[in-house]
N, C-alpha and C positions, 0 to 999 in steps of 0.2 A: 906412666905406664901406658903403652899403646894399647888401644881398644881393640878387641877381636872384631867388632861390628862398627859400621858407621854410627855417628851419634844421632840416634833417632829423636832425641830430645831438642836438639838444636836445628834439626832439619825440618823446616817448615813446610807448609802444604805447596807453597810456590816452588820450592826446590825439588819437591817430590813430583810435582807436575812437570817440571823441565826434564826430570829424569825419565818419566814415562814417555813423554813426547820425543825424546832424543834416543830412545832405546829401540833396537830392532826387535820388536815383540813378535813372539811366535803367533800364528793366525788365530788361535783360540783367545788371545789376549788383546787383539786389535780392537774389539769393540769398546775397550776402556778409553779410547782416544776420541770417541764420538761425543762431542759437546764437553770435552774434559775441563776446559776453563770454568764454564758454568756450573758444571757438578762439583768441582773443587770449591767454588764460591759457595754453593749450597751446603756443603759440609763444614765449611768455615763458619757460616752463619748459625750452624747448629751447635757451635761452641767448641769445634775441634780446630786446634791451631798448629800442632807439630805432628810429625809421623808417629811419635810415641802416642799421642793422643788418639790418632786414628787407629793404630793397632789395637789399642785397649777398646775402643768403640766397636771394633769389628771382631773381637775376640771370641765372644759367645753368641749364641743364637739370640739370646734375650737382648744383649746390647746392640747387636746388629740390627734387630727389628725396631729398637728404639731409635737408631740413627736414621734408618729408612723412614720412619715416621717424621722425625724432626727435619730431615733434609728434603724429603719428597722424592727420594731415589728409590729405584726398585731394589728389592732385596737380592736379585740375581745379579745385578750390576755390582753391588756392595760385596757380594760373596766372590765374585771375580777379582774385584780389587783386593780383597783380603789375601786370596792365593798368590796374586802377583806381588804384593808387597812383601808377604812373608818369604817369598823366593830370595828377597834382598838380604835376608838374614838366614843363611844356611845353617842347618842344625849342626852342632858339633859331632864329629865323628869319634866312635869309640877307638881307642889306640890299638886295641886287640886286632883291628882291621888291618893295621900297619904290620902285617905278619912276616914281611920279607926282611925286616931290620932286626937289630940285635936283641935276642930274647932276654938277655940278662939285664939290659936297659929298660926294656918294657916290664919286666918283673919289679925292678926297683921303682919305676914310676907308679906302678899299680899298688905297691906297698905303701907309697907315700900319699896315696889317695888321688893321683893324677891319672884319670881314666879316660879322658877325651881330649880332643884336639884344642878345644877352647881353654880348658884348664891348663893344658901344658903351655900353650902360647902366652897366657897371662902370667904364669910362674916363670917362664923362660925370659920374659921381658925385663925381669929383675936382674939378670945376669946368668948366662949359661953355665958359667963356671961354678957359681954359687949354687945353682940347682943340681949340677953334677955332684958337688960335694955333699949336698943334702941326701941324694938318692943313691950315692955310690956308683953312679953311672960314668962310663967313659965319656969325656967331653965330646969327642968327635962323634961317637955314636949317638949321643944325646942331640947333637946339632943336625943329625939326619932326621930325626923325629921332629924337630922344630921346624925344618923346612917343610915337611909335609904338612904340619899343623898351620903354618902360615898360609900355605897355598889353598888349604880347605876353606879358609875365609872367603874365597871367590865363589860366587854362585855357580852352580852346577859341578864344581870340582870335588871329586871323590878321593880318598886316599890313592886309589890306582891310577887316576888321571893325574893327580898330584906327582906321582912317580914319574910319569911320562914327561911332564912339564920340567922336572929336575933333569931328566935325561936330555931334553931339548935345550937345556942351558939356562932355565929360568927357575931358580929355587926360592923365590918369594913373590909375594903378590906385587910388590913395586916394580919387579922386573917384568912381570906380565903386563902391568899397566903401561910401561914404557916401550914395550915391544912393537916392532912393525908387524902388522897382522899377517902379511904374506910370508915374510921370513919366518915367523913362529910357526904358521901352518906347515912350511916345508921342513922345518925342525922337528916338529911333532911327527909328521909322516915318516920322516927318515929314522927317528927313535924307535917308533913303533915297528917299522919294517925290520929293523935289526933284533929287537928284543920281543916283538910279539905281545905287547902288554895288553892288547884288547883286540877284539874282533870288530869287523865293519871298518867304517871310514869317518873321520871327522872332517867335515867341509870347511872351506875358508870362510863362509858366512858364520859358522858357529865359532871359529876362532876370533872373528871380528866381534862378535858378541861377547866372547870371553875377555878379550882385552878392555872392552867398554865397561863391563861389570867390574874388572880389577881396579879400575880407575876410582871407584867409590869405596875401596877398602882402605882403612886408615893406614 
């Protein structure tokens, strides 16, 4: 079964460090890069080895304070690190937010206890036809929900923006990861110009960030 998120248990601090260094961070996150290698070494010496370990150590106020003491790092730095890393694991979106798709399918999924994008993605990885049979959903209608659920695994992607990506020709995370950023930017702009999915404008730099983030999705 394909995981909804990257494997945080097998992603060590070295790999996490490389991701932070290669990511086009927003300005508020850029202080993370100051002395990053040394700070990651301090965290490692405090007994933290994987991204999963780090997320656990940063999860509560008490555990974060403990890591700050054992690593010698400022709590404000660790808080920023927590917010940034948590962004790599976008929260599952309620399926009720995908309200433009087939209502009967949504009702069937809800009745089967499948109420968010993560649950749907994981259930569908065992076979869409099998899931359609279990929920009474039309297979084609179900696949439209699965496309949105797959795309919502990408950092920053909401159900509405997933809808834009589908209209732009990318109906799964792998397609976004393989896309040419400029071509995808133009496709997104054209799709939104036609259907008015959202107000405002998505910049080319944002799309480049999106493509880079998609590369980390299993």
